[in-house]
N, C-alpha and C positions, 0 to 999 in steps of 0.2 A: 728225597730221591726223585720223586716224580717231577720236581721242578727242573731238574737238569735234563730231563728227556724231552725231546721234541718229536712230536709225531708229524708225519707228513699228512697234509690234508689233500683231499681230492681237488682238482683244478676248479671245479664249480663252486667250491666253498672258499676258495682263496680270496682274500681281500686285495683289491687292486690298489696299488700304490699311486699317489698323486703324481701326475706327470707335469713337470715344470715346463711352461712354454715361454721362452724368452721373448718371442715376437709379440706376445700380448703385453708383456711388461714394457717393451719398447714403445708400442703404440700408446699405452697409458702414459708413459713418461713424456712422449711428444705432445700428447693432448694437454697435459698439465703445463708443459712449457709454453705452448701456444696461448693457453688461458692466462698465464702469468704475464706474457708479453702484451696481450690485449689489455689487461688491467693496468699495466705500467704505461702503455700509450694513452689510455683514457685519462689516467691521473695527470700525465704530462700535459695533455691538451687542456684539461680543466685548470691546471696551474697557469698555463699561458693565457687562457681566457680571463682568469682572475687578474693577472698582471695587466692585461690590456684594458680591462674595465677600470682598474685603479688609475692607470695612466690617463685614460680618457677623462675620468672624473677630475683628476688634478688639472688637466688642460682646461676643462670647462670652468673650474674654479679660478684659475689664473686669468682666463679671458674675461670672466665676470668682474674680477678685481680690477683688471686693466681698464675695462669700460667704465667702471664706477669711478676710478681715479681720473680718467679722461673727462668724464662728465663734470666732476667736481672742479677740475682745472678750468674747463671751459666756462663753468658757472661763475668762478671767481675772477676770470680775466675779463676786463672791460675794454671798451674801445679806447678810452683815454689812457689806459695802462699799456696798450699795444702801440700807441702813436710813437713813442720814442724808439721802440724797436723797429718799427716800419721805417722811420726816418733814417735810422742807422743803416738799414739794409738798402736804402734808396728807393723804397716803395712810397708812392703817393696815391691818394684816392683819385679815382677817375673823375674827370671834369667834362661836362657836356660841351664846353667851349673848345676843347682840344680838337684840332684838325690835323689830319695826316695828309701830307702832300706826297704823292708817289711820282717818281720820274716816269716819263712817257715810255721808257723801255719796259716797264712793268705792265703797261696797259695793253690790251689786245687790239690788234689792228682791225679796222672795219672790213678790210678785204678778207680776213680769215673767217669772219662770221659767215659770209656767203648766204647759204640757204637757211642757216640757223638764226638769222636776224629776226625773222618773224616769230620764232619760238622765244627769242630774247625779249621781244616786245610784249608777248603774252605773259612771260614771267615777271617783267617789271610791272605790268598792269595788275597781276595777281598780288604782287608785293605791296603795291599802293593800296589795293582794296583791303588787304590784311591789316595794314596800318590804320586804315580808317575804322575798321571793325574793332581791332584790338590795339589801343594806343600803347605807345612805348611806356614802360615803367620808369619813373624818375624818382631819385632819392630826394627826400625832403630833409632840410636841415632842422636842427632842434629849435632854432629861432622861429621857424614857421609854425611849430606846434603850439 
């Protein structure tokens, strides 16, 4: 019988019921959402960096392979092997006896030189001195060796 009876307690002995505060739950949910977005962005950036590094390493590998193959091709190609190709393209080796005659229209008039004639003489003198000091390089044929 006593179980069914409820006694009223004085207000100073009454237990306080928990007050639910929805604004705290909202702040907590927003904080968790911001942390999840931050983690997602960090993982996305890490993934992009990984892909960039992989692409960069593949590029370096392909460039190294290309350089290796180019060096091998240049090593196997000889001057005598290229002669028919050069002849077919109309290329001939340079010859020291070749002379180029220019029409007088291409040459500068002496009247246009005016005051720069003295500077031109100094330039030609410097050019002659440079040729004396450093002679022109000439190609030697295989017969001379």
